C-alpha angles and dihedrals in degrees: 000000000000093000096052092112091054090050092050092047093050092047091053091048093049093049090048091053092050090046090055092051091049091050090052092050094048093047092051096246090124102036092134090057096042091063089072129089097251120137096254092052090051092051094047093051096041117110088218091064097033094105096030124116118243090253092072093048091048089052090053093049091045093051094047093047097047095042092050098043096043091049092051092047094050096043093046091051092051093045092053089050095053094044089051089051091052113043091178091064092042090053091052090049093049090051088057100045104033098073091053093044093047091051091050092047093048093063098049133277107026093206090056097042098047101100134199092244093052096050092047086070091068097103097153090051089057090049090054091046093050092048091053088050090050095052094041114016111206086236117034097201137021124243116272115276133175142194120249091220139023107289137191116215119203108220099179094243092051145321134285122209113214119191122223112273096015109145113241128192129183116224103214095185092059092049092050093049097047103134091206090063100029118042110217091002094188092063124092104233116159090188088077085083097045102104097164097076110073090196092057105110094189093072090066137066123264087271093053095253129126114273120251113265093243097046086099112047113148088140098031111237149231119046091340096053113146114268088222095063097092091035091056096044092051096041096053089052087065104032102043096050090047091050092052090044092057102032143036115212124211134167119245087225107018098185094050099039096043091054096058138026129172113235113266125194140144088271096054113126093213134040114252117258114212113153108221139172113232118200118195105226097183117075116222 
């Protein structure tokens, strides 16, 4: 890869910055900050990491940061694409977020006045976000896992014998495009996640029954649910409204670009290329 040297340089810089923060915490220069519940404070006070070298803690911070940021970047890009494809859904979203944004902007700096409580009211935004995650999960497959002993899995229609040590991966994209659970799975329909309207047919399977709990698993689930789930759901409630407050997005060629999109996930080798026209809606 031509840019390997830039990657290596940036990795070294990032690790140096984290090392400096750790040194400050350990030396007591940031005691007031270390009393908080941030990730670094938790790691530094954990018995598990008590005897660990800083390298291990830096690796944990690095992993959490990259996994969280890359997921947000990919999912936001895909969400903007699908909302640009469907002006009717974008209009409904704008009707939800604009009153809150206008109120925040009227009292000063919108980025300072947009509060956690106010953005948690954006229910339709979360529906759009979840639907974009369903169509294009930020990670297509899970990491490899294995059972420590021979195991029998009950699949409903039969059983599957899995030998000890056999690598197993979960294909999220296949789960999210299962036509038995998701009618017209190729369509972008935010109403699939509207569970408050009993007349909403999209919240059910093709047979009109409730979907299985693990039919939507962009962050896995249960005890092994991804730590970034809540982080992502809260972050997009801030970032996406602010993006649509400041900019209007339009395709250069709507008919062509709305009809096809290359898959884009955290594992994609190349950045997605979708020519768009951005209009700044907020005057300086």
